[in-house]
N, C-alpha and C positions, 0 to 999 in steps of 0.2 A: 088574535084570538080573544084576548080579552077588551078589543075594542079601544085599546090606547093608540094615540099617534106616536108612529115609529120615526118622531122628529128629526133624532140625532142622524138616524141611517138616510133618511130623505134628503139631507142638507149633504151628506159626503157623495150619494151618488148623483144630485144635480151638479154638483161641480166637477164630479168627474166628466160626466156628460157634455160640459162647457169646455173641458181640456182637451178631451179625445174627440169631440165632434158628434154628429148626430150620425150612427152608422151602425150596421147591422151587427149583431153580437158576435157574430163568426169573424168579423172584420176586428174585432177589439183584439188588441196584441199584449203581451208583457210590457213592451215598451212605450206604449199609452199608459197604462198605470202608473208604471214607473215614473213617468215625466210627472204625471198628476202629484203621486206621493213626495216626491224630491226637489218639485220646483219651489216649493215654500218651505220655509224654517221651522219645519214642525219638532214639537220635543219627541224624545223616544217615544213616551205614553202615549200620544196625539197618532204619531206615524203607525204605531201597532194598532191603534184601535181601528184607522179609517183602512188599514191593510184587512182586519178581520172581517170589518163590513163588507167592504167589495169582495172577499173571498166566500163570504156566505152567500151574498148574492149571486154570484157566477155557480157556485154547486147547486143553488136551485134548479138552475137550467141544465146543468149536467145532471141532476137526478131524472130532470125529465126529457132527457136525450135531446135536448137542442143544442146542445154543445157536446163535442167529442171529449175536450179536456179543459184542464181550468188555466185560462191565460194569465195567470200571475206570475208574476217577476220573483226570484228567491227572497225571502224574508231577511232582514237584517240580523246578523249575527246574535246581535244582544238584545233581548226583550227589555220590557219597560221595567223598571225598579218596582219591587214589592210596596204594596202601600204601605203606609204606615201614618195613622193618624197624628196630627200635631197636638200636643197636649198644652193649651194656654195655660200661663201661671196666672196667680190674681193680677201680678204688676202689670204683666202684658194686657190682660182684659181691661184694667182701668188704661192702660195708654190707648188702646182699639178705642175705647168709647169718647175718650179726650181728643181724639183724630177725627172724629166725624166731623163734617163742617155740609153746610149748607151745598145742593148741586142745583141744577136747573130743574131736575124733577124730584128731587126729593128733599123734605127739610130735615134736620138733625135729629127731631125725635122720632120720627120714623123711622131712619135707620138704627137707633139706639134701641127703641123698643123693641125691632123685629130680632136684634142681635141679643137682647137681653132672653127674648121671647126661646129662641134656639137654644142659649146656654141653660136656660132654667127648666127647660121641660125635655130636653132630647130629641124635641120633634124633628124630623125630615125637614128639608127646605121646601120640598113641594108641599108638605103638609101646613107648611107657617104661610107659604103665598097663598094656600086655596083657605085658608080660614075666613070663615064668615063671621060677622057680630052675633047671628044666632045660633052659633055653633059655642058660643061661650056664655058659662052660669057664673057671673062673677059674684051672685050671691053665696051660691054654693061651693065655689073654687074649684068649677069643674069646666072641662071643654072638650068637645067630642071632635076627633080629627078625621078627615076626609082621606079615602084612598083613591089614585087615580083611574082605578077600574072601575069605580062606583060597590067595590066589596064593602064589608063589614066594617064599622068605623071602630076606633078605639079610643075609648075615655081616659082621659088623663086627669090627675087633680093638680093644682097650681098652688104656690105658696103667697103667702102674704104680701111680701114686696112685689112681685111680678103681677100679682092682680091688681094692687093699687097702680102698677105704671101702665096696665091694660086699660084700667077703668080712665085714668087720667089722658091717655091717646086716643081712646075711642072718642071721649067726650069731645075733645080738642080738635079732632077730625072730622065730627060729624056736619058741617057746613059742606066741606070739600066731597065728603064721600055723597051726598045727597041721597036717593034711592038704591043705591048700589049696597051690600050687604058685606063686601070684602072688607077685613079689619085691615089690611095694610095697603094703603093705597098711596098713588104718587099727590104731587101738587094739585094736577088738575082733576083728583078725584078717579082717576083709572087702578085697576087693580096693578101689583109690582111685577114687573116681568124678571126672569130669572137671568137673562144675560145682562142686563141694564145693571142689576143688583151685584152681579159677581165682579164687573167692570169698577162699579164703587168701592166693592170690599176690596179689592187689589189695591186701589188706590190708598183706601184708607190704611191696610197693613203697611204700605211701603212709608206712610206719613208717618206711620207709629214705629217704624223701624223693626217690625215683625218680621221675621223671613226664616225660612227653615232650609238647610242643607240637604238632606236626604231623601228627596222625592223628585218628581217629574216637573214642579210647580216649585219656582221663588219662593211663593207666599202660600200660607193656609187656605183652604178650601173653609166655608161657611159651615160644610159639614161637619168639621174638626171642633166645631162650638158645642156640639152636640154631649152637653151634662157631664163632662170627664171630671172637672175641678171644680161645680159648681157650688158643693157644700164650703169648700175652702174658701170661695170669694162670698160667695152670697147664701150664707146657711138656710134662709127660709125663701129661697126663690123655687126651690123644688116642693115637692109634697112633704 
């Protein structure tokens, strides 16, 4: 309804289509869905998320009288564990930044500045990925963060250290950015993609020996960097 692409659900339903085969809705059975959900080694969280996506899809057709009942298998007895944000300590953040290495797509400065941006502003990952050079006022130490649905932006102040880091990064990547306006870009000037960035972040966490015990993922997520302890580590990163 907001015009946002339903990418996660689209991916799940396309994978179900490949698993069950192209057949009428009335021929889809709980066994087809169980085969899809159980054939791969999904975490409990991922299994439950995919289950809910597929269940919502078939509820849509039941509500429109195209299906008599939901062709869903019984859910697993235990749901996903409750979400608990991971709190990065000062030492862990330092280890994280030191563990960044050059990859095929990114140079260390790009990842380092991106992570410091999340940590120092509390911005969401998609807001950082969509940040434009024209959205940042380095002189006034302000930035405008875009919403994916095109709604009203929010304005955040930035501290001196983060402002200097952004200034250096924007100037050093001007050539590879070319005519594009995105702040964070790959070595060939393309905007960063979440999937690739997430993959590299997991590798960096492993290299820095940062892991969590009580969650669906063994490594923290980039969203856990959102300004929990920024003043303890970099007192002037934030406003």
